[in-house]
C-alpha positions as CSV (number, residue, x, y, z in Angstrom):
1,M,0.0,0.0,0.0
2,Y,2.8,2.4,0.8
3,S,4.4,1.7,-2.6
4,L,1.1,2.7,-4.3
5,Y,1.1,5.9,-2.3
6,C,4.7,6.7,-3.3
7,R,4.0,6.0,-7.0
8,T,0.9,8.2,-6.9
9,Y,2.8,11.0,-5.3
10,Q,5.7,10.7,-7.8
11,F,3.2,10.7,-10.7
12,S,1.4,13.8,-9.3
13,Y,4.6,15.7,-8.8
14,K,5.9,14.8,-12.3
15,T,2.6,16.1,-13.8
16,V,2.5,19.3,-11.8
17,A,6.2,20.0,-12.2
18,Q,5.6,20.6,-15.9
19,F,3.6,23.7,-15.1
20,L,5.9,25.2,-12.4
21,P,8.0,28.3,-13.4
22,W,11.4,26.7,-13.3
23,R,14.4,29.0,-13.8
24,H,16.8,28.0,-16.5
25,P,20.5,28.2,-15.6
26,L,22.8,30.5,-17.5
27,L,26.0,28.9,-18.6
28,L,29.1,31.1,-18.7
29,E,31.9,29.5,-20.6
30,G,35.1,30.4,-22.3
31,E,38.3,32.2,-21.3
32,N,37.9,34.7,-18.5
33,S,34.2,33.8,-18.1
34,L,34.5,34.0,-14.3
35,A,35.4,37.7,-14.6
36,E,31.9,38.2,-16.2
37,L,30.1,36.8,-13.2
38,P,30.1,39.8,-10.9
39,T,28.7,42.0,-13.6
40,L,26.0,39.4,-14.3
41,L,25.1,39.1,-10.6
42,Q,24.8,42.9,-10.4
43,R,22.7,43.1,-13.6
44,Q,20.3,40.3,-12.3
45,S,20.1,42.1,-8.9
46,I,21.5,39.0,-7.1
47,G,22.7,40.1,-3.6
48,N,23.4,36.7,-2.0
49,V,26.1,34.4,-3.3
50,L,27.2,31.1,-1.9
51,I,30.7,29.9,-2.9
52,V,31.5,26.3,-2.3
53,T,35.0,25.0,-2.9
54,D,37.2,22.3,-1.5
55,E,40.3,22.8,0.7
56,G,42.7,22.4,-2.2
57,I,41.2,25.3,-4.2
58,S,41.3,27.5,-1.1
59,Q,44.9,26.6,-0.3
60,L,46.0,27.3,-3.8
61,G,44.3,30.7,-3.7
62,L,42.5,30.2,-7.0
63,M,39.4,31.9,-5.9
64,D,41.1,34.8,-4.0
65,P,41.2,37.3,-7.0
66,W,37.6,36.6,-7.8
67,I,36.4,36.9,-4.2
68,V,38.1,40.3,-3.9
69,H,36.5,41.4,-7.2
70,I,33.0,40.3,-6.2
71,K,33.3,41.9,-2.7
72,K,33.7,45.2,-4.4
73,R,30.5,44.8,-6.4
74,I,28.3,43.0,-3.9
75,P,28.1,44.0,-0.3
76,F,29.9,41.4,1.8
77,T,28.2,40.2,4.9
78,Q,29.8,37.1,6.3
79,S,32.5,34.4,5.6
80,L,32.2,30.9,6.9
81,E,35.2,28.6,6.6
82,C,35.2,25.1,7.8
């Protein structure tokens, strides 16, 4: 009986999901495409950004120039490092 409930729920969600206003992601690609991101965020009025990287990227400092650049364009509130 539980399996029937789950399948009914899945079918209902699949049917309704076709009518929901899903956002389509914008793909930035190519050389220096990361430099375009702060301008895009500002143009789209996006004020909150979550950056997730691994420890290796942080230790190499690969994100440091970009983080400095984005802090100038978007008000910086908090940094959380684990």
